[in-house]
N, C-alpha and C positions, 0 to 999 in steps of 0.2 A: 504493500499499500504506499510505504514512503518512497519506493522507487518511483512508482507512477506518479506521485505528488511532485516530486523532483523534476520529472520528465516534463510535465506540465509547465512548471516554473521555467525550465531552460527554453522552452519553445516560445515564451513570450518576450516582450521587449524589457530590457533592463534598465530602470529609471534611476538615475542618481541625483539626489538634490544637494545643492551647495548650501552650506550654513551661512556663507559670507554674503550670498545674494539671495534674499528673501523672495520666494516665488519664482526664481529662474531655475528651470530644470532642463537637463540634457537627456535624451532618450536614445540609448544605443542599442539597436537591434541585436539580437542574438546572431553572431557569426559575422559581423560587420568589422572590417579591419580597424585594428587598434590605433594605427598611425593615420587615419584619415585626416586630410587638411581641411580647415575650416573654410567656409565659403568667404571669398575676398569681398571687401566693401566695395560699393560703387563710387567711383572717382567723380567728384565734381569738377566740370570743366572751369578753366580760368577765364572768366568772362572779359577779363581786361587785357588778355593776350591777344595778338593779332591774328586773324585767320586769313591764311595766304591761299591763293588759287591752286588748283591742281597743277603739277608741273607741266603737263601736255594739254593744250586746249586752244581752240579758235578764241579770237577777241576782235571787239570792234570799238575803236575810238571814235567819238563824234563830238563836235563842238564847233565854236567859232574861231577864226584865225585871222590874222593879219600878214599880209605880205608886203614887206618894205624893201624897196629896190636900192642897190647901189649902182646906178645906172651911168652910162657914158657911152660915147659913139665917136667913131671917126667917119666923117661924111665927106663924100666925094662927088664931083659933078664932072661928067665926061672925063672920068679917070683922074682928075686932079683934086687934092685935098682942099676942102673949104676951110680956111684958117679959123680956128676958134670955135667952129661949129660942133655942137654936142646935143645931147638929149637929156630930158628929166621925166621920169616916169612916177606919177603919183601912186602912193600906197593904195592897197585893196584890202577890204574886208569881206570875207565870204564863209561859207560853211565848209568845213573840213572833216573828212572822214578818213580812217585808217584800219584796213581789215588785215589781220595777220594770224599767224600760227605760232606758237611757243612750244619748244621742247626744253624742259628744265630751265637752263639758263641762257639758252640761245633762242632766237626767234627770226621770222621773216615777215615783212609786211608790204601792202601797197597803198600809198597815200594819194587821194584824190580830193575830189569836192566838186561844189557848184562852180562852174567856169565863170570867173569875173571878168569884168571889162576894165582894161588898162588904158589910161590916156597917156599918149606919148607927146611931150611937150618940147618945143624948141628951146635950147639953152646956148649960152655963150653967144656967138654971133647969129644965132637963130632965134634968140629970145623974142624978138618983135613979131615972129610968126605965131606966136601962142601955140595952140594945140595943133600938132601936125597931123594927128589921126588917133584912131582908137582901135584896140585889138580885144577880141574875146578868146581867151586861152584856158588852157588846162594844164597846169603843172602836175606832174605824176612822178612820185618818188618810189622806187623799189629799194627797200632798206633791209638790212641784216643787223640785228640787234644782239648785244650781250648784256644780260641783267645782272648788276652788281648785287652783293649781299645786302638784304633789307636791313633797315634800322627801324625797329618797331613795325608800324604799319606802312612805313615809307620804302618804296623800292625803286632805286634810280636805274637807268640803263643808257647805253650809249649805242651808236649805230652809224653805218655808212652805206651808200650805195650810188647806182645811177639815178639821174633825174632826166626827165623828157617833157620837153615843152611843146604842147600841141596848139596850133593855132586853129580856131574854128571860124574866126570872121574878122576881116580887115574893114575899117571905116575910114573914109577920107575926111580930111578936114583943110589944113592950109596946103597940103600936097595932094596929088591926085594918083590914082592907081597904086595905092599903097599895097605892098605885098611883103608881110613879115613871114620868114619861113620857120618851120618846125627845127627843133635842134635837141641836142642831148649834152649833159654835163654830168657833174659829179656832186654829191651832197653828204654832209656829215649830220648826226643827230645826237641830241641830249635831252633826256626827259626824265620823269618820275611819275610814279603811281601811288596814290595813298588809298589803302583798302578801307572801304566803308562796309563790305560784306564779302562772303566768299566769291560773289560774282560781280559786284559793282564797285568801281574805283573813281576816284577823281584823278584826272591826269593833266599835266602840263608838258608840252613838248616843243622843242626849238630845233628847226632845221636850217643850216646854212648851205646854199648851193652855189657852185662856180658854173655859171651858165652864160653862153653867148649865142648870138644869132645874127642873121643878116637880113636886110630889108633893101627893097628898091621902090621907087616912086617918081613922080613927075614934079618938078618944081618950076613954075613960071615957063612951061614948055620944054625945059631941059630935063634929061634923065639924071637922077641921082641915085646913089648906093650908100648904105652905112653898115659898117661892122659895129654891133651893138653889144655892150656888156650890161647884163642884166643883174647878176649875183644877188638873187632875193634871200632874204631872211624870213622864215616862216615861223610865226609864234602862234601856237594854239592851245586852247584850253578847253576842257570839258569833261566828259565822262567815258569810262572804259567799262564794257560788258563782255565777260567771258561766256562761252557757251560750248 
């Protein structure tokens, strides 16, 4: 009878009460390993720490930007240089977008935007002519980036690549039959992102391009040509969205 009573007891759970913690009991089933590890506690995330984007992802920068030109020109008439003749190009403000893909600390992107209209003004000995004409253009930059180590939520990057000047429309003013040609150059890039969430960031981006083009036109019935230095600086700010 005692053996049967002991068998029934061994088949049940063994409950051990702790005298140091009133009401706290540990139930150890018969046959459970003695060295079983306790369930780990749930870690509470640090809400103050930055949440960075996944290393590999597409992203889109969008916002407004200003193009400031460091312009100049050598102007010729019938093959002879017109002394003191040059040009000045007014700054432009437009919508700028940049679509890219990032692999860990490197990335590649294509920057474009809504094509602005630039006014080309006579300068130097051509100042009295005022506006020579206007062009609607689309500067496009193919850039390769390297992302520097982040500081908190701030992540800076640098980049470089080719820049393409696409001319969509020429408009005459003081000159006639204005024709500004497409061209290519090179650009360097410096920017930074500030993380607002895993997908959304604030972004500031600056690109400096070395870019030249050529143009032809008619002035007072005589053909003229110009080698034009554009060298724009593009300053953009807005948001970055990763997906």
